[in-house]
N, C-alpha and C positions, 0 to 999 in steps of 0.2 A: 504494500500500500504506500501511497505517496501523499503527503500533506502539502497542498498548494497554498495554504494559508486560509482559504475559505471553504475548500472541499477536500475530502479524503478520497483519493482515486483508488478503486478496487480493480478495475479492468478497463482497458482501452483497446479499441479496434479501429482500424483505418485502412486507407488505400496507400500502397507503397509503390515506388517505381521499381524497375528491374534490379537496381542495386540495393534495394531494401530501405531506401530513404522514405520517411513518412511524408506523404503529400497532402493528406486530408484525414481528419478524424471523423469517423462515422458512428461511433457508439462509445459512450463512457458510462460505466457503472460506478456510482460514487455516493458519498454521504455529505450532506451540507453540515458544516461545523457550527453554523449559527442555530439551526433548529433541529438537527439530527435526522432530517428527512433522508431516507435512502431511496435513490431513484436511478433509472436508466435513461440517460440523455441520448437522443437521436436528432438528426437534422429536423429543425422546426418543432421539436419536442424537448426543449431544454438545452439544445445544442445549436449554436449559430456559427456557421462557417465564416471566418474572416481571413483576409490575406495574412499568411504566416502563422495562423493559429485558429483557435475557436473560443467561443464564449459559452460558459456553463451558466445556466439559469435554474435556480431552485424553484420547483413547482409549488412549494408551500410558503416560502417567505421571499422577500425582495433581494436576497443574496444573488450576486452575479459576479463572474470573474473571467477576464480574458486570460487565456493560457497559450503560450507559444507552442508551435509544432516541435521545437527543440525540447521543451519541457516534457511534452507527451512522449517524444522519442526516447528521452532519458528514462521515463517510466517503463516503456516497453523493453528497453535493453536490460533493465534491472529485474523485470518479472521473469519468473521461471518458465 
């Protein structure tokens, strides 16, 4: 798990190029650290794709955070 400061990431999925570089995040399983809501974020359902990253939005409270693709890629490299 990775603590982003506002969310605790449990699992991340995304599209990668042929060399394995993360291009886009398509699913994030996480927990909001403000309200403890556990949710699965997908495009237009708590996950907004932005250039160079994505924004997570908690469905229960106003918590939101932009996270870079590099940070998501670090999480994927550290996950078993």
